[in-house]
Jmol script that loads the backbone (N, CA, C; Angstrom):
load data "model"
ATOM      1  N   MET A   1      92.672 120.750  96.426  1.00  0.00           N
ATOM      2  CA  MET A   1      91.823 120.796  95.250  1.00  0.00           C
ATOM      3  C   MET A   1      90.779 119.686  95.384  1.00  0.00           C
ATOM      4  N   SER A   2      89.543 120.012  95.121  1.00  0.00           N
ATOM      5  CA  SER A   2      88.468 119.015  95.211  1.00  0.00           C
ATOM      6  C   SER A   2      88.495 118.089  94.000  1.00  0.00           C
ATOM      7  N   TYR A   3      87.842 116.942  94.129  1.00  0.00           N
ATOM      8  CA  TYR A   3      87.734 116.030  92.994  1.00  0.00           C
ATOM      9  C   TYR A   3      87.094 116.751  91.806  1.00  0.00           C
ATOM     10  N   GLN A   4      86.035 117.503  92.077  1.00  0.00           N
ATOM     11  CA  GLN A   4      85.303 118.167  90.999  1.00  0.00           C
ATOM     12  C   GLN A   4      86.162 119.196  90.270  1.00  0.00           C
ATOM     13  N   SER A   5      86.916 119.985  91.017  1.00  0.00           N
ATOM     14  CA  SER A   5      87.733 121.007  90.352  1.00  0.00           C
ATOM     15  C   SER A   5      88.879 120.359  89.567  1.00  0.00           C
ATOM     16  N   TRP A   6      89.488 119.300  90.113  1.00  0.00           N
ATOM     17  CA  TRP A   6      90.518 118.587  89.367  1.00  0.00           C
ATOM     18  C   TRP A   6      89.925 118.001  88.089  1.00  0.00           C
ATOM     19  N   HIS A   7      88.749 117.414  88.205  1.00  0.00           N
ATOM     20  CA  HIS A   7      88.064 116.784  87.084  1.00  0.00           C
ATOM     21  C   HIS A   7      87.848 117.783  85.940  1.00  0.00           C
ATOM     22  N   GLN A   8      87.371 118.960  86.263  1.00  0.00           N
ATOM     23  CA  GLN A   8      87.123 119.985  85.247  1.00  0.00           C
ATOM     24  C   GLN A   8      88.427 120.505  84.642  1.00  0.00           C
ATOM     25  N   GLU A   9      89.415 120.711  85.481  1.00  0.00           N
ATOM     26  CA  GLU A   9      90.711 121.187  84.988  1.00  0.00           C
ATOM     27  C   GLU A   9      91.352 120.149  84.063  1.00  0.00           C
ATOM     28  N   HIS A  10      91.302 118.896  84.469  1.00  0.00           N
ATOM     29  CA  HIS A  10      91.901 117.842  83.647  1.00  0.00           C
ATOM     30  C   HIS A  10      91.117 117.664  82.338  1.00  0.00           C
ATOM     31  N   ALA A  11      89.825 117.785  82.390  1.00  0.00           N
ATOM     32  CA  ALA A  11      89.007 117.665  81.175  1.00  0.00           C
ATOM     33  C   ALA A  11      89.442 118.699  80.134  1.00  0.00           C
ATOM     34  N   GLN A  12      89.765 119.899  80.583  1.00  0.00           N
ATOM     35  CA  GLN A  12      90.213 120.940  79.658  1.00  0.00           C
ATOM     36  C   GLN A  12      91.574 120.594  79.049  1.00  0.00           C
ATOM     37  N   LYS A  13      92.495 120.066  79.872  1.00  0.00           N
ATOM     38  CA  LYS A  13      93.802 119.661  79.342  1.00  0.00           C
ATOM     39  C   LYS A  13      93.638 118.520  78.335  1.00  0.00           C
ATOM     40  N   HIS A  14      92.766 117.598  78.658  1.00  0.00           N
ATOM     41  CA  HIS A  14      92.526 116.448  77.785  1.00  0.00           C
ATOM     42  C   HIS A  14      91.940 116.920  76.445  1.00  0.00           C
ATOM     43  N   LYS A  15      90.962 117.804  76.520  1.00  0.00           N
ATOM     44  CA  LYS A  15      90.319 118.329  75.307  1.00  0.00           C
ATOM     45  C   LYS A  15      91.337 119.062  74.426  1.00  0.00           C
ATOM     46  N   LYS A  16      92.169 119.877  75.045  1.00  0.00           N
ATOM     47  CA  LYS A  16      93.183 120.634  74.304  1.00  0.00           C
ATOM     48  C   LYS A  16      94.167 119.683  73.608  1.00  0.00           C
ATOM     49  N   LEU A  17      94.577 118.634  74.310  1.00  0.00           N
ATOM     50  CA  LEU A  17      95.498 117.677  73.712  1.00  0.00           C
ATOM     51  C   LEU A  17      94.833 116.922  72.560  1.00  0.00           C
ATOM     52  N   LEU A  18      93.572 116.564  72.716  1.00  0.00           N
ATOM     53  CA  LEU A  18      92.885 115.859  71.633  1.00  0.00           C
ATOM     54  C   LEU A  18      92.677 116.753  70.412  1.00  0.00           C
ATOM     55  N   GLU A  19      92.529 118.043  70.624  1.00  0.00           N
ATOM     56  CA  GLU A  19      92.455 118.964  69.488  1.00  0.00           C
ATOM     57  C   GLU A  19      93.767 118.931  68.709  1.00  0.00           C
ATOM     58  N   LYS A  20      94.869 118.861  69.423  1.00  0.00           N
ATOM     59  CA  LYS A  20      96.186 118.761  68.802  1.00  0.00           C
ATOM     60  C   LYS A  20      96.315 117.452  68.002  1.00  0.00           C
ATOM     61  N   LEU A  21      95.660 116.392  68.472  1.00  0.00           N
ATOM     62  CA  LEU A  21      95.755 115.069  67.851  1.00  0.00           C
ATOM     63  C   LEU A  21      94.585 114.775  66.917  1.00  0.00           C
ATOM     64  N   ARG A  22      93.858 115.780  66.502  1.00  0.00           N
ATOM     65  CA  ARG A  22      92.627 115.566  65.733  1.00  0.00           C
ATOM     66  C   ARG A  22      92.838 114.794  64.426  1.00  0.00           C
ATOM     67  N   GLU A  23      94.040 114.843  63.861  1.00  0.00           N
ATOM     68  CA  GLU A  23      94.323 114.122  62.613  1.00  0.00           C
ATOM     69  C   GLU A  23      94.699 112.660  62.869  1.00  0.00           C
ATOM     70  N   PHE A  24      94.898 112.301  64.118  1.00  0.00           N
ATOM     71  CA  PHE A  24      95.278 110.931  64.470  1.00  0.00           C
ATOM     72  C   PHE A  24      94.058 110.025  64.435  1.00  0.00           C
ATOM     73  N   SER A  25      94.270 108.765  64.097  1.00  0.00           N
ATOM     74  CA  SER A  25      93.206 107.761  64.221  1.00  0.00           C
ATOM     75  C   SER A  25      92.998 107.477  65.717  1.00  0.00           C
ATOM     76  N   ASP A  26      91.893 106.830  66.054  1.00  0.00           N
ATOM     77  CA  ASP A  26      91.647 106.483  67.455  1.00  0.00           C
ATOM     78  C   ASP A  26      92.791 105.632  68.001  1.00  0.00           C
ATOM     79  N   GLU A  27      93.244 104.686  67.224  1.00  0.00           N
ATOM     80  CA  GLU A  27      94.365 103.820  67.640  1.00  0.00           C
ATOM     81  C   GLU A  27      95.620 104.648  67.904  1.00  0.00           C
ATOM     82  N   GLU A  28      95.899 105.613  67.039  1.00  0.00           N
ATOM     83  CA  GLU A  28      97.074 106.468  67.222  1.00  0.00           C
ATOM     84  C   GLU A  28      96.939 107.346  68.465  1.00  0.00           C
ATOM     85  N   VAL A  29      95.739 107.805  68.746  1.00  0.00           N
ATOM     86  CA  VAL A  29      95.509 108.597  69.956  1.00  0.00           C
ATOM     87  C   VAL A  29      95.818 107.748  71.189  1.00  0.00           C
ATOM     88  N   ILE A  30      95.288 106.540  71.215  1.00  0.00           N
ATOM     89  CA  ILE A  30      95.536 105.649  72.352  1.00  0.00           C
ATOM     90  C   ILE A  30      97.030 105.387  72.510  1.00  0.00           C
ATOM     91  N   GLU A  31      97.707 105.129  71.427  1.00  0.00           N
ATOM     92  CA  GLU A  31      99.153 104.898  71.476  1.00  0.00           C
ATOM     93  C   GLU A  31      99.891 106.144  71.975  1.00  0.00           C
ATOM     94  N   TYR A  32      99.442 107.321  71.560  1.00  0.00           N
ATOM     95  CA  TYR A  32     100.085 108.573  71.969  1.00  0.00           C
ATOM     96  C   TYR A  32     100.061 108.720  73.490  1.00  0.00           C
ATOM     97  N   PHE A  33      98.997 108.221  74.129  1.00  0.00           N
ATOM     98  CA  PHE A  33      98.831 108.367  75.568  1.00  0.00           C
ATOM     99  C   PHE A  33      99.637 107.354  76.389  1.00  0.00           C
ATOM    100  N   ARG A  34     100.501 106.600  75.736  1.00  0.00           N
ATOM    101  CA  ARG A  34     101.374 105.707  76.489  1.00  0.00           C
ATOM    102  C   ARG A  34     102.314 106.541  77.349  1.00  0.00           C
ATOM    103  N   PHE A  35     102.511 106.085  78.581  1.00  0.00           N
ATOM    104  CA  PHE A  35     103.310 106.835  79.555  1.00  0.00           C
ATOM    105  C   PHE A  35     104.647 107.295  78.988  1.00  0.00           C
ATOM    106  N   GLU A  36     105.389 106.395  78.366  1.00  0.00           N
ATOM    107  CA  GLU A  36     106.728 106.728  77.861  1.00  0.00           C
ATOM    108  C   GLU A  36     106.686 107.860  76.843  1.00  0.00           C
ATOM    109  N   ASN A  37     105.653 107.933  76.056  1.00  0.00           N
ATOM    110  CA  ASN A  37     105.501 108.996  75.076  1.00  0.00           C
ATOM    111  C   ASN A  37     105.075 110.306  75.745  1.00  0.00           C
ATOM    112  N   MET A  38     104.124 110.203  76.654  1.00  0.00           N
ATOM    113  CA  MET A  38     103.592 111.408  77.307  1.00  0.00           C
ATOM    114  C   MET A  38     104.656 112.128  78.129  1.00  0.00           C
ATOM    115  N   VAL A  39     105.518 111.379  78.783  1.00  0.00           N
ATOM    116  CA  VAL A  39     106.596 111.977  79.575  1.00  0.00           C
ATOM    117  C   VAL A  39     107.464 112.878  78.703  1.00  0.00           C
ATOM    118  N   ILE A  40     107.706 112.442  77.489  1.00  0.00           N
ATOM    119  CA  ILE A  40     108.565 113.196  76.570  1.00  0.00           C
ATOM    120  C   ILE A  40     107.805 114.325  75.879  1.00  0.00           C
ATOM    121  N   LYS A  41     106.633 114.013  75.334  1.00  0.00           N
ATOM    122  CA  LYS A  41     105.934 114.976  74.482  1.00  0.00           C
ATOM    123  C   LYS A  41     104.945 115.880  75.202  1.00  0.00           C
ATOM    124  N   GLU A  42     104.476 115.476  76.373  1.00  0.00           N
ATOM    125  CA  GLU A  42     103.472 116.269  77.093  1.00  0.00           C
ATOM    126  C   GLU A  42     103.836 116.398  78.569  1.00  0.00           C
ATOM    127  N   PRO A  43     105.006 116.926  78.901  1.00  0.00           N
ATOM    128  CA  PRO A  43     105.461 116.936  80.293  1.00  0.00           C
ATOM    129  C   PRO A  43     104.575 117.741  81.251  1.00  0.00           C
ATOM    130  N   ASP A  44     103.744 118.621  80.736  1.00  0.00           N
ATOM    131  CA  ASP A  44     102.868 119.401  81.604  1.00  0.00           C
ATOM    132  C   ASP A  44     101.488 118.771  81.806  1.00  0.00           C
ATOM    133  N   PHE A  45     101.240 117.646  81.175  1.00  0.00           N
ATOM    134  CA  PHE A  45      99.934 116.997  81.282  1.00  0.00           C
ATOM    135  C   PHE A  45      99.713 116.408  82.671  1.00  0.00           C
ATOM    136  N   CYS A  46     100.771 115.952  83.304  1.00  0.00           N
ATOM    137  CA  CYS A  46     100.681 115.339  84.631  1.00  0.00           C
ATOM    138  C   CYS A  46     101.869 115.793  85.469  1.00  0.00           C
ATOM    139  N   VAL A  47     101.640 116.095  86.729  1.00  0.00           N
ATOM    140  CA  VAL A  47     102.735 116.545  87.602  1.00  0.00           C
ATOM    141  C   VAL A  47     103.799 115.461  87.783  1.00  0.00           C
ATOM    142  N   LEU A  48     103.426 114.202  87.656  1.00  0.00           N
ATOM    143  CA  LEU A  48     104.378 113.107  87.830  1.00  0.00           C
ATOM    144  C   LEU A  48     105.337 112.960  86.651  1.00  0.00           C
ATOM    145  N   TYR A  49     104.938 113.471  85.488  1.00  0.00           N
ATOM    146  CA  TYR A  49     105.780 113.328  84.299  1.00  0.00           C
ATOM    147  C   TYR A  49     107.132 114.015  84.477  1.00  0.00           C
ATOM    148  N   LYS A  50     107.154 115.118  85.166  1.00  0.00           N
ATOM    149  CA  LYS A  50     108.408 115.859  85.351  1.00  0.00           C
ATOM    150  C   LYS A  50     109.424 115.036  86.131  1.00  0.00           C
ATOM    151  N   GLU A  51     108.930 114.090  86.942  1.00  0.00           N
ATOM    152  CA  GLU A  51     109.805 113.207  87.715  1.00  0.00           C
ATOM    153  C   GLU A  51     109.961 111.848  87.037  1.00  0.00           C
ATOM    154  N   ASN A  52     109.361 111.681  85.844  1.00  0.00           N
ATOM    155  CA  ASN A  52     109.348 110.400  85.137  1.00  0.00           C
ATOM    156  C   ASN A  52     108.816 109.295  86.061  1.00  0.00           C
ATOM    157  N   LYS A  53     107.777 109.636  86.808  1.00  0.00           N
ATOM    158  CA  LYS A  53     107.208 108.738  87.812  1.00  0.00           C
ATOM    159  C   LYS A  53     105.804 108.308  87.382  1.00  0.00           C
ATOM    160  N   LYS A  54     105.530 107.016  87.519  1.00  0.00           N
ATOM    161  CA  LYS A  54     104.209 106.480  87.186  1.00  0.00           C
ATOM    162  C   LYS A  54     103.295 106.538  88.407  1.00  0.00           C
ATOM    163  N   CYS A  55     102.014 106.733  88.158  1.00  0.00           N
ATOM    164  CA  CYS A  55     101.024 106.716  89.238  1.00  0.00           C
ATOM    165  C   CYS A  55     100.688 105.286  89.655  1.00  0.00           C
ATOM    166  N   HIS A  56     100.916 104.341  88.751  1.00  0.00           N
ATOM    167  CA  HIS A  56     100.684 102.918  89.013  1.00  0.00           C
ATOM    168  C   HIS A  56     101.912 102.145  88.546  1.00  0.00           C
ATOM    169  N   ASP A  57     102.388 101.244  89.383  1.00  0.00           N
ATOM    170  CA  ASP A  57     103.570 100.463  89.050  1.00  0.00           C
ATOM    171  C   ASP A  57     103.162  99.311  88.136  1.00  0.00           C
ATOM    172  N   MET A  58     103.210  99.562  86.836  1.00  0.00           N
ATOM    173  CA  MET A  58     102.819  98.555  85.856  1.00  0.00           C
ATOM    174  C   MET A  58     103.540  98.796  84.541  1.00  0.00           C
ATOM    175  N   GLU A  59     103.707  97.729  83.781  1.00  0.00           N
ATOM    176  CA  GLU A  59     104.244  97.862  82.435  1.00  0.00           C
ATOM    177  C   GLU A  59     103.123  98.335  81.521  1.00  0.00           C
ATOM    178  N   ASN A  60     103.471  99.002  80.453  1.00  0.00           N
ATOM    179  CA  ASN A  60     102.514  99.446  79.439  1.00  0.00           C
ATOM    180  C   ASN A  60     101.406 100.337  80.008  1.00  0.00           C
ATOM    181  N   LEU A  61     101.776 101.218  80.916  1.00  0.00           N
ATOM    182  CA  LEU A  61     100.819 102.163  81.489  1.00  0.00           C
ATOM    183  C   LEU A  61     100.343 103.114  80.400  1.00  0.00           C
ATOM    184  N   ASN A  62      99.033 103.238  80.257  1.00  0.00           N
ATOM    185  CA  ASN A  62      98.456 104.182  79.310  1.00  0.00           C
ATOM    186  C   ASN A  62      97.680 105.223  80.110  1.00  0.00           C
ATOM    187  N   CYS A  63      97.890 106.476  79.783  1.00  0.00           N
ATOM    188  CA  CYS A  63      97.349 107.582  80.573  1.00  0.00           C
ATOM    189  C   CYS A  63      96.065 108.190  80.006  1.00  0.00           C
ATOM    190  N   TYR A  64      95.446 107.543  79.025  1.00  0.00           N
ATOM    191  CA  TYR A  64      94.243 108.128  78.434  1.00  0.00           C
ATOM    192  C   TYR A  64      93.168 108.365  79.487  1.00  0.00           C
ATOM    193  N   PHE A  65      92.899 107.360  80.304  1.00  0.00           N
ATOM    194  CA  PHE A  65      91.958 107.527  81.415  1.00  0.00           C
ATOM    195  C   PHE A  65      92.766 107.813  82.672  1.00  0.00           C
ATOM    196  N   CYS A  66      93.292 109.014  82.721  1.00  0.00           N
ATOM    197  CA  CYS A  66      94.061 109.446  83.883  1.00  0.00           C
ATOM    198  C   CYS A  66      93.198 109.294  85.136  1.00  0.00           C
ATOM    199  N   ALA A  67      91.971 109.630  85.031  1.00  0.00           N
ATOM    200  CA  ALA A  67      91.001 109.335  86.078  1.00  0.00           C
ATOM    201  C   ALA A  67      90.218 108.126  85.575  1.00  0.00           C
ATOM    202  N   CYS A  68      89.663 107.367  86.478  1.00  0.00           N
ATOM    203  CA  CYS A  68      89.009 106.120  86.088  1.00  0.00           C
ATOM    204  C   CYS A  68      87.512 106.321  85.851  1.00  0.00           C
ATOM    205  N   PRO A  69      86.985 105.788  84.758  1.00  0.00           N
ATOM    206  CA  PRO A  69      85.544 105.875  84.516  1.00  0.00           C
ATOM    207  C   PRO A  69      84.715 105.145  85.574  1.00  0.00           C
ATOM    208  N   ASN A  70      85.351 104.309  86.382  1.00  0.00           N
ATOM    209  CA  ASN A  70      84.640 103.567  87.423  1.00  0.00           C
ATOM    210  C   ASN A  70      84.668 104.263  88.780  1.00  0.00           C
ATOM    211  N   PHE A  71      85.365 105.380  88.867  1.00  0.00           N
ATOM    212  CA  PHE A  71      85.472 106.152  90.109  1.00  0.00           C
ATOM    213  C   PHE A  71      84.202 106.971  90.307  1.00  0.00           C
ATOM    214  N   ARG A  72      83.652 106.921  91.481  1.00  0.00           N
ATOM    215  CA  ARG A  72      82.424 107.667  91.796  1.00  0.00           C
ATOM    216  C   ARG A  72      82.649 108.560  92.997  1.00  0.00           C
ATOM    217  N   VAL A  73      82.048 109.737  92.969  1.00  0.00           N
ATOM    218  CA  VAL A  73      82.113 110.651  94.099  1.00  0.00           C
ATOM    219  C   VAL A  73      80.702 110.890  94.600  1.00  0.00           C
ATOM    220  N   GLU A  74      80.519 110.650  95.871  1.00  0.00           N
ATOM    221  CA  GLU A  74      79.235 110.878  96.524  1.00  0.00           C
ATOM    222  C   GLU A  74      79.441 111.916  97.623  1.00  0.00           C
ATOM    223  N   GLU A  75      78.407 112.179  98.368  1.00  0.00           N
ATOM    224  CA  GLU A  75      78.473 113.249  99.364  1.00  0.00           C
ATOM    225  C   GLU A  75      79.560 113.031 100.420  1.00  0.00           C
ATOM    226  N   LYS A  76      79.670 111.809 100.951  1.00  0.00           N
ATOM    227  CA  LYS A  76      80.605 111.569 102.046  1.00  0.00           C
ATOM    228  C   LYS A  76      81.686 110.547 101.725  1.00  0.00           C
ATOM    229  N   GLN A  77      81.739 110.132 100.452  1.00  0.00           N
ATOM    230  CA  GLN A  77      82.764 109.159 100.092  1.00  0.00           C
ATOM    231  C   GLN A  77      82.959 109.087  98.591  1.00  0.00           C
ATOM    232  N   SER A  78      84.098 108.538  98.204  1.00  0.00           N
ATOM    233  CA  SER A  78      84.319 108.157  96.815  1.00  0.00           C
ATOM    234  C   SER A  78      84.391 106.633  96.811  1.00  0.00           C
ATOM    235  N   SER A  79      84.089 106.039  95.665  1.00  0.00           N
ATOM    236  CA  SER A  79      84.024 104.585  95.610  1.00  0.00           C
ATOM    237  C   SER A  79      84.332 104.081  94.206  1.00  0.00           C
ATOM    238  N   CYS A  80      84.406 102.762  94.079  1.00  0.00           N
ATOM    239  CA  CYS A  80      84.673 102.104  92.803  1.00  0.00           C
ATOM    240  C   CYS A  80      83.402 101.406  92.336  1.00  0.00           C
ATOM    241  N   ALA A  81      82.918 101.762  91.159  1.00  0.00           N
ATOM    242  CA  ALA A  81      81.683 101.189  90.623  1.00  0.00           C
ATOM    243  C   ALA A  81      81.810  99.701  90.324  1.00  0.00           C
ATOM    244  N   ILE A  82      83.031  99.227  90.024  1.00  0.00           N
ATOM    245  CA  ILE A  82      83.208  97.808  89.728  1.00  0.00           C
ATOM    246  C   ILE A  82      83.746  97.046  90.943  1.00  0.00           C
ATOM    247  N   LYS A  83      83.903  97.743  92.051  1.00  0.00           N
ATOM    248  CA  LYS A  83      84.406  97.142  93.295  1.00  0.00           C
ATOM    249  C   LYS A  83      85.668  96.307  93.047  1.00  0.00           C
ATOM    250  N   SER A  84      86.638  96.946  92.423  1.00  0.00           N
ATOM    251  CA  SER A  84      87.899  96.284  92.100  1.00  0.00           C
ATOM    252  C   SER A  84      88.514  95.649  93.346  1.00  0.00           C
ATOM    253  N   ILE A  85      88.965  94.409  93.185  1.00  0.00           N
ATOM    254  CA  ILE A  85      89.600  93.727  94.311  1.00  0.00           C
ATOM    255  C   ILE A  85      90.930  94.373  94.681  1.00  0.00           C
ATOM    256  N   ASP A  86      91.460  95.198  93.783  1.00  0.00           N
ATOM    257  CA  ASP A  86      92.713  95.893  94.055  1.00  0.00           C
ATOM    258  C   ASP A  86      92.494  97.264  94.682  1.00  0.00           C
ATOM    259  N   GLY A  87      91.254  97.631  94.912  1.00  0.00           N
ATOM    260  CA  GLY A  87      90.941  98.924  95.509  1.00  0.00           C
ATOM    261  C   GLY A  87      90.905  98.845  97.027  1.00  0.00           C
ATOM    262  N   GLY A  88      90.832  99.979  97.641  1.00  0.00           N
ATOM    263  CA  GLY A  88      90.745 100.074  99.090  1.00  0.00           C
ATOM    264  C   GLY A  88      90.133 101.395  99.457  1.00  0.00           C
ATOM    265  N   SER A  89      90.218 101.775 100.700  1.00  0.00           N
ATOM    266  CA  SER A  89      89.683 103.070 101.111  1.00  0.00           C
ATOM    267  C   SER A  89      90.534 103.653 102.239  1.00  0.00           C
ATOM    268  N   ILE A  90      90.490 104.960 102.317  1.00  0.00           N
ATOM    269  CA  ILE A  90      91.230 105.706 103.320  1.00  0.00           C
ATOM    270  C   ILE A  90      90.266 106.722 103.922  1.00  0.00           C
ATOM    271  N   GLU A  91      90.182 106.759 105.240  1.00  0.00           N
ATOM    272  CA  GLU A  91      89.302 107.736 105.888  1.00  0.00           C
ATOM    273  C   GLU A  91      90.111 108.973 106.243  1.00  0.00           C
ATOM    274  N   ALA A  92      89.631 110.111 105.801  1.00  0.00           N
ATOM    275  CA  ALA A  92      90.283 111.389 106.084  1.00  0.00           C
ATOM    276  C   ALA A  92      89.884 111.870 107.479  1.00  0.00           C
ATOM    277  N   PRO A  93      90.655 112.788 108.056  1.00  0.00           N
ATOM    278  CA  PRO A  93      90.325 113.311 109.375  1.00  0.00           C
ATOM    279  C   PRO A  93      88.915 113.926 109.457  1.00  0.00           C
ATOM    280  N   ASP A  94      88.417 114.428 108.325  1.00  0.00           N
ATOM    281  CA  ASP A  94      87.077 115.020 108.321  1.00  0.00           C
ATOM    282  C   ASP A  94      85.968 113.982 108.164  1.00  0.00           C
ATOM    283  N   GLY A  95      86.346 112.684 108.071  1.00  0.00           N
ATOM    284  CA  GLY A  95      85.367 111.614 107.954  1.00  0.00           C
ATOM    285  C   GLY A  95      85.059 111.194 106.523  1.00  0.00           C
ATOM    286  N   PHE A  96      85.554 111.922 105.542  1.00  0.00           N
ATOM    287  CA  PHE A  96      85.311 111.553 104.146  1.00  0.00           C
ATOM    288  C   PHE A  96      86.089 110.275 103.846  1.00  0.00           C
ATOM    289  N   ILE A  97      85.435 109.321 103.207  1.00  0.00           N
ATOM    290  CA  ILE A  97      86.075 108.059 102.830  1.00  0.00           C
ATOM    291  C   ILE A  97      86.544 108.178 101.383  1.00  0.00           C
ATOM    292  N   HIS A  98      87.857 108.133 101.176  1.00  0.00           N
ATOM    293  CA  HIS A  98      88.445 108.254  99.842  1.00  0.00           C
ATOM    294  C   HIS A  98      88.736 106.871  99.274  1.00  0.00           C
ATOM    295  N   GLN A  99      88.334 106.649  98.042  1.00  0.00           N
ATOM    296  CA  GLN A  99      88.673 105.404  97.346  1.00  0.00           C
ATOM    297  C   GLN A  99      90.168 105.406  97.070  1.00  0.00           C
ATOM    298  N   ASP A 100      90.846 104.341  97.422  1.00  0.00           N
ATOM    299  CA  ASP A 100      92.275 104.192  97.132  1.00  0.00           C
ATOM    300  C   ASP A 100      92.414 103.307  95.896  1.00  0.00           C
ATOM    301  N   CYS A 101      92.779 103.911  94.790  1.00  0.00           N
ATOM    302  CA  CYS A 101      92.891 103.204  93.508  1.00  0.00           C
ATOM    303  C   CYS A 101      94.343 102.887  93.158  1.00  0.00           C
ATOM    304  N   SER A 102      95.251 103.128  94.073  1.00  0.00           N
ATOM    305  CA  SER A 102      96.678 103.052  93.751  1.00  0.00           C
ATOM    306  C   SER A 102      97.149 101.678  93.281  1.00  0.00           C
ATOM    307  N   LYS A 103      96.458 100.612  93.648  1.00  0.00           N
ATOM    308  CA  LYS A 103      96.878  99.273  93.227  1.00  0.00           C
ATOM    309  C   LYS A 103      96.049  98.733  92.067  1.00  0.00           C
ATOM    310  N   CYS A 104      95.100  99.503  91.597  1.00  0.00           N
ATOM    311  CA  CYS A 104      94.237  99.057  90.503  1.00  0.00           C
ATOM    312  C   CYS A 104      94.773  99.596  89.173  1.00  0.00           C
ATOM    313  N   THR A 105      94.897  98.725  88.197  1.00  0.00           N
ATOM    314  CA  THR A 105      95.443  99.117  86.893  1.00  0.00           C
ATOM    315  C   THR A 105      94.409  99.029  85.769  1.00  0.00           C
ATOM    316  N   VAL A 106      93.178  98.697  86.091  1.00  0.00           N
ATOM    317  CA  VAL A 106      92.134  98.472  85.078  1.00  0.00           C
ATOM    318  C   VAL A 106      92.064  99.566  84.019  1.00  0.00           C
ATOM    319  N   PRO A 107      91.900 100.845  84.376  1.00  0.00           N
ATOM    320  CA  PRO A 107      91.692 101.856  83.320  1.00  0.00           C
ATOM    321  C   PRO A 107      92.946 102.233  82.546  1.00  0.00           C
ATOM    322  N   HIS A 108      94.087 101.687  82.939  1.00  0.00           N
ATOM    323  CA  HIS A 108      95.345 102.043  82.281  1.00  0.00           C
ATOM    324  C   HIS A 108      95.833 100.984  81.304  1.00  0.00           C
ATOM    325  N   LYS A 109      94.988 100.012  81.032  1.00  0.00           N
ATOM    326  CA  LYS A 109      95.317  98.972  80.059  1.00  0.00           C
ATOM    327  C   LYS A 109      94.670  99.331  78.724  1.00  0.00           C
ATOM    328  N   GLU A 110      95.408  99.199  77.645  1.00  0.00           N
ATOM    329  CA  GLU A 110      94.904  99.621  76.339  1.00  0.00           C
ATOM    330  C   GLU A 110      93.660  98.847  75.912  1.00  0.00           C
ATOM    331  N   GLU A 111      93.545  97.614  76.292  1.00  0.00           N
ATOM    332  CA  GLU A 111      92.351  96.831  75.964  1.00  0.00           C
ATOM    333  C   GLU A 111      91.100  97.479  76.576  1.00  0.00           C
ATOM    334  N   TYR A 112      91.210  97.904  77.828  1.00  0.00           N
ATOM    335  CA  TYR A 112      90.105  98.574  78.506  1.00  0.00           C
ATOM    336  C   TYR A 112      89.787  99.914  77.818  1.00  0.00           C
ATOM    337  N   ILE A 113      90.833 100.654  77.507  1.00  0.00           N
ATOM    338  CA  ILE A 113      90.641 101.967  76.873  1.00  0.00           C
ATOM    339  C   ILE A 113      89.926 101.807  75.534  1.00  0.00           C
ATOM    340  N   LYS A 114      90.309 100.830  74.753  1.00  0.00           N
ATOM    341  CA  LYS A 114      89.668 100.598  73.457  1.00  0.00           C
ATOM    342  C   LYS A 114      88.181 100.267  73.624  1.00  0.00           C
ATOM    343  N   GLN A 115      87.829  99.543  74.666  1.00  0.00           N
ATOM    344  CA  GLN A 115      86.429  99.172  74.908  1.00  0.00           C
ATOM    345  C   GLN A 115      85.572 100.374  75.290  1.00  0.00           C
ATOM    346  N   HIS A 116      86.181 101.373  75.942  1.00  0.00           N
ATOM    347  CA  HIS A 116      85.428 102.513  76.465  1.00  0.00           C
ATOM    348  C   HIS A 116      85.805 103.831  75.789  1.00  0.00           C
ATOM    349  N   PHE A 117      86.583 103.765  74.737  1.00  0.00           N
ATOM    350  CA  PHE A 117      87.157 104.957  74.120  1.00  0.00           C
ATOM    351  C   PHE A 117      86.105 105.917  73.573  1.00  0.00           C
ATOM    352  N   SER A 118      86.338 107.170  73.832  1.00  0.00           N
ATOM    353  CA  SER A 118      85.614 108.277  73.214  1.00  0.00           C
ATOM    354  C   SER A 118      86.586 109.443  73.172  1.00  0.00           C
ATOM    355  N   ARG A 119      86.562 110.182  72.089  1.00  0.00           N
ATOM    356  CA  ARG A 119      87.405 111.379  72.031  1.00  0.00           C
ATOM    357  C   ARG A 119      86.871 112.462  72.962  1.00  0.00           C
ATOM    358  N   ASP A 120      85.655 112.311  73.373  1.00  0.00           N
ATOM    359  CA  ASP A 120      85.061 113.217  74.353  1.00  0.00           C
ATOM    360  C   ASP A 120      85.235 112.598  75.740  1.00  0.00           C
ATOM    361  N   TRP A 121      86.353 112.918  76.380  1.00  0.00           N
ATOM    362  CA  TRP A 121      86.708 112.360  77.681  1.00  0.00           C
ATOM    363  C   TRP A 121      85.573 112.573  78.686  1.00  0.00           C
ATOM    364  N   LEU A 122      84.965 113.734  78.665  1.00  0.00           N
ATOM    365  CA  LEU A 122      83.878 114.018  79.611  1.00  0.00           C
ATOM    366  C   LEU A 122      82.671 113.114  79.401  1.00  0.00           C
ATOM    367  N   LYS A 123      82.433 112.703  78.165  1.00  0.00           N
ATOM    368  CA  LYS A 123      81.313 111.795  77.892  1.00  0.00           C
ATOM    369  C   LYS A 123      81.481 110.487  78.650  1.00  0.00           C
ATOM    370  N   VAL A 124      82.703 110.010  78.725  1.00  0.00           N
ATOM    371  CA  VAL A 124      82.985 108.774  79.456  1.00  0.00           C
ATOM    372  C   VAL A 124      83.072 109.051  80.956  1.00  0.00           C
ATOM    373  N   MET A 125      83.660 110.164  81.322  1.00  0.00           N
ATOM    374  CA  MET A 125      83.978 110.428  82.724  1.00  0.00           C
ATOM    375  C   MET A 125      82.868 111.085  83.531  1.00  0.00           C
ATOM    376  N   ASP A 126      81.957 111.807  82.930  1.00  0.00           N
ATOM    377  CA  ASP A 126      80.997 112.596  83.692  1.00  0.00           C
ATOM    378  C   ASP A 126      80.019 111.786  84.532  1.00  0.00           C
ATOM    379  N   LYS A 127      79.885 110.510  84.275  1.00  0.00           N
ATOM    380  CA  LYS A 127      79.012 109.713  85.130  1.00  0.00           C
ATOM    381  C   LYS A 127      79.588 109.606  86.542  1.00  0.00           C
ATOM    382  N   ASN A 128      80.836 110.028  86.706  1.00  0.00           N
ATOM    383  CA  ASN A 128      81.492 109.962  88.010  1.00  0.00           C
ATOM    384  C   ASN A 128      80.971 111.007  88.988  1.00  0.00           C
ATOM    385  N   PHE A 129      80.459 112.112  88.460  1.00  0.00           N
ATOM    386  CA  PHE A 129      80.145 113.243  89.344  1.00  0.00           C
ATOM    387  C   PHE A 129      78.695 113.633  89.282  1.00  0.00           C
TER     388      PHE A 129
END
end "model"
wireframe off; spacefill off
backbone 0.3
color backbone group
């Protein structure tokens, strides 16, 4: 699956979930997206939830920005707009350079989410593509 197709598919899941949470305050929405809650209440939102597995080894993981607003996709590579010191890169056999975000926790902290929050996930995320 390409980054673009995953992005569009996830945007639809995110939108559908936010429609369900439309009566929640912004703070309640952010709290709802805590990993421990999502595993129980939204097991189909992420493939890792079925295994109770986190994508990042951190306490207080919040899944609101499942993809990072700082992730960029270009013609021959993906990259980090903030050049996180916890990021890296992996070169694929076809020469595409993939940004490795596995050690970066920036977008999964509630403080960060509150600073960049929008109920329109695509409004925040579309600058990536």
